[in-house]
N, C-alpha and C positions, 0 to 999 in steps of 0.2 A: 448128596451130600451126606457123608455121618456128621451128627452132633453129637457135641457133646459140654459140660455143664465147666466152667474158669473158676475152678475150685474154689477157694472164700471168695473173689470176686463174685459169682453166684449168676451168672450171665452165661447163656449159650450160644456159644461159639462153632462156625465151621471146623471139620477137622483139619482142612487144608484151608490154609489162612495165604495173608501175602504180605510177605515182607519185601521194604520199601526203599534200603538201601542205597538201591541200583537206581533210584529216582532222584538222588538228592547230588551224590556222588561216589567216586572211587569205583566207578565199574564201565567208564567213558561218559559221554556227555549224551541224555536224555531229556531232549524237548519237552515245555509244558503239553503241546497236544498231545508228545506220545506217551505221557505220564496218565493224561487223562486216559487217555484211550487205554492201559494196563488195569486202570485201574473199573471202568468202565466193565472191560471185557471180566476181571476177574469176580466183579461183583454179581453180574448176570450169571455166573457159572455156580454160585452158591456160595463162595465167600461172603465170610462175615466177621470177619478181623483182619484188622490191617496193622502189623507192625510198623514204628518208624522211632527216627530219634532226633532230639536235637540239634545232635552235631553230623547229620548225614544232609553235604552241603548246605554247614550253617545254616536249617533251618526251612532249608530249599524244601526238602520233601512233608515236610510238615505243612507247608505250607499247598502246596500239591495236594495233600489230602484235604486240608480245610477247603478251598477251590472245589474240590470233587465234591465235597460234602452240601456247601452251599449251592453248587447246582443241583442237585438231588436230595432236599430235605427228609422227604421220607425214606430215604435208604435203612436202612435198621443194619448198622456197622460199627462191632467195638473198635474203639482205637486205643490202642497200645501208643508210649511214645518211651523215652528213655530220655536218663539226665546225667550229666556228671562230668562229662569228656571233654567240656570247652576250658577247663580249667587245667590247672597243674594236681597232679595226682596225687595228691596227701592226704591223708584223713581232714588235715584239720581243713579244708576247704568242704567236709558235708557237715553243714551247719545248717539250719531251720533259716538264716536271712537267704542264704543263698538257694536253698531250696524254695522259697518264695518266691526268688527273682528268677529260678532257672521256670517254674511252672506257670507264672504268668506271660514268658514270653513263649512259650509251646501254645498257651492258651489263646493267645493272640494271632497266632499262627496256624492253628486247626479252629478258629473262631469260634469258640465254646467257652460259657462258663465255669464249668466242671470237667477234668480229662476222667475218664473211663478206666484210664490203668496207667501207672507212673513207673517206670522200673530204675532203680540205680543201675548205671550203665557199667559193670565191671569194675566196679571202684576198688580201690588198695582193699587187700586180705583184710585189714585190720580194722574196716567200716563194719564187715556183718557183724564183729564183736559188740560193737560200741553200743550201749543204750539209748545215749543221747542221740542220736539217727533213728532210730527206728520211734524214738518221742517222739522226732523231731514228723518223720513222717504219717504217726499218727496224729499230729497237728492238725498236718492240711488236711486228712481227712475231716476234722471234727469242722474246722475249716469251710468246709463244701469245694476247697481247690481241684480233689481229687476224691474221684468213688474211691480207688483201690491202689494200693502198691504190691508191687514184688521186685526181683532183680533179677538180675542178667549175669552171668557169674561163668567165669573162668574153669575153675577146678570143680568136682566131684567134692570137693573136702568145703570150699566156699557154700554151695549148694547146701550140702546138710545144716551148717551152721544157721543158715537164712531161715529153710523148714522150720527149725526150733522155735523161731520167732514167730509169735501167734498172731501176727497184723501182717505176714509175709501172705499174699493171696495167689501168688506166682512166683517162679523159677523157670527165668530161661537158658539154653544150656544146649551147647551142641552135640548133635547125638543123629549120628549116621551109619551103614554099613561099615564103614572106615574108622566108628567110631562108637563103642558098645559100651565103653565101661561106664556110663550112667545108668545102663537096665540095672548094674550089681545092686544097687544102693539108693543111690538117690531119687530112680522114678518109684522103688516102692514105698519110702520113705515120704516121700508127696504124695503117694494116695491115700495112706495110711494117715495122712494130717490132715487130708483135704484142700492139701496143695497143687493147684493147678502145675499143669510140666507142658512148657513152649519151647519148641524144638529148632534151633536154628542150624544153618549151612547145612539141609537137607542133602545136599545131592555135590556135598565137599568142593563146593565152588565150579558147580560142572561139569567135575568128574564123572560123577553115577551117571550122568548121561550118555559118554560111551561116545562122545563125539572127538573125544581130542586125543592125536597123537603125539607122540615124545617130540615133534616138531609146532605143536603149534604156537605160536605166539600170543600175546594180547598187548593191548594200545599200552603206551609210557604212561598212561593217567591212571590205569585198571591196578587193584592192589596185588589182583594175580601175575603181574607184573613187578611189582617194584617192594610185593612184601613177602616173600616167599620165605624168607630166612625169620622174618619179624622185627623187620628193617623199622617197620612205621607204628605197629602195634602189637599185640600179640599173636604170636606164628601161628595159634590153633584156627584163626579165624580163615586163615586162606587154604586153600586145599585141604580142610580139618587140620594140619600139620603135618602131614602127611607128604613126603618126597614125590616132586610132579611124577616120576616114569615113574617110576614102583606103581603113585595111582592110577597112571595110563594101564599097565598091565594088568591090575587087581580089578580097574573099571573095565577091561575087554572081558574077565572071565564072569564078572556080575553078568553085563551082557546076554553072556552063551547061559549064563545060570536063568537068567528072566526068560529066554526065549524056549528053552527046554521045559519049562514051567510051565507056561502061558500061552506059547507061541507067539504071534504076531498080536495078539491082544490088547499088552499091554505094550507101552516105552518102556526102555529100564528106568529113565527118571520117574516115570508114571509108578512103575514098582519099588523104586526107592521109596519114593513117599509113602505110599500106601503103606511095603512094612513098618513106615516109622508108626504113623498114625495106628496104626493096629499092636500096637506092643502095650500093654496093659499099662494105664496109669497116664498114657500120655495124652495131653488135650489137642493141640492143635501144632501143625507144622506151620512153618513160615516160609518156605522157598519164594527167591524173586521170580520177577519176570521182566527183560526188554520188551515184552511187543506185548499185545493180544493174544496173540498164536500160543504163545507159550504159558498164559494167565489160565487161557482156558482148558489149555492139554492136563497142566499142571492142578487144576482144579478136579477134572477128572479122576483122578486118583481118588477123591475122598468117600467114590462109592465101589470102588473094586472089593470083589471078593476075597474071603480070608486068604490069605497064600500058602498059609499050612505051617506044619510044624517043622517036612522037611526044607522045605525052603529058609525057615530060620536056623536050622541047623547048617545049610549051608553059606549062610552068612555068617556064621558063627566062624565056621570053620576058613573062610575068606579071610575072617580080621586076625584069625588066631595065625596063621601060616605071613601074611605078608605084612600086617602093621601092632600086632598088640605088643612087640617088643621094641618096639620105637616110642608107642603116642602112652600107653597105660599108664604108664608112672609121672605121666607127664601134667597132663589134667586131671 
């Protein structure tokens, strides 16, 4: 597994991490035993970075990780959580008293005295420009409640505003073969500033696995059913904001590119993950996994040899033809 330094947080983490949204909610039901099996498989395959949030299952995902850590006290894993989405999304809610309450709840859920990394969870845009917000986060570090803080953003402009803050350790952003905009300015700016880049939605909600067809359906409780047009939260979190049928078509082309490049040595999903972490300035990629097999296969992408300039150029061409006009200016 390739290892990278997590920016100003100064922790070494695996190039492939584990996103745990699916262990809490919005992807159908996952039992406690199934969640534990996924965490075990990821860790045993070399994953040392777990990403969660207080809103995933209203704390269920954090609790699953906390129980897992209690069962494996010697496991050296960095756990990042997020806060801020359990209240009305107005800047006035992003204050120190709320931060303390939210982090206290997450510390209890995760069973730790100090959180490794806390990220503001896609807050209102005005929050990124508030000195008081970042002073409050600095206070949490001084108090010992958190070791470091970062932000999870929806747009590149929000990311660039956050990167300019001296205390921000990490920026989490959507980056995949269907969403290339962060490579132009955000990732280079973060690298220059020593800020870690955590990339989420790396498989475009599963599209880049190449397993879906235009007629594929998902459970009613799955955000890929109820949030395709941003009905519940930002549309970009579901299929990266691209049209599903166009995404299926582009994913088929991506799968053919992978086969032409590496044959059967990698699955399309593994190639998609490897391509992301191989971009200069990317720290870790956080695919989800609903079962141990997925977790193990995803982790294997962390040791893939460079895919090469020709592969990069083909990904750029695919994005330009299918998605740039629709998504470039939105996020």
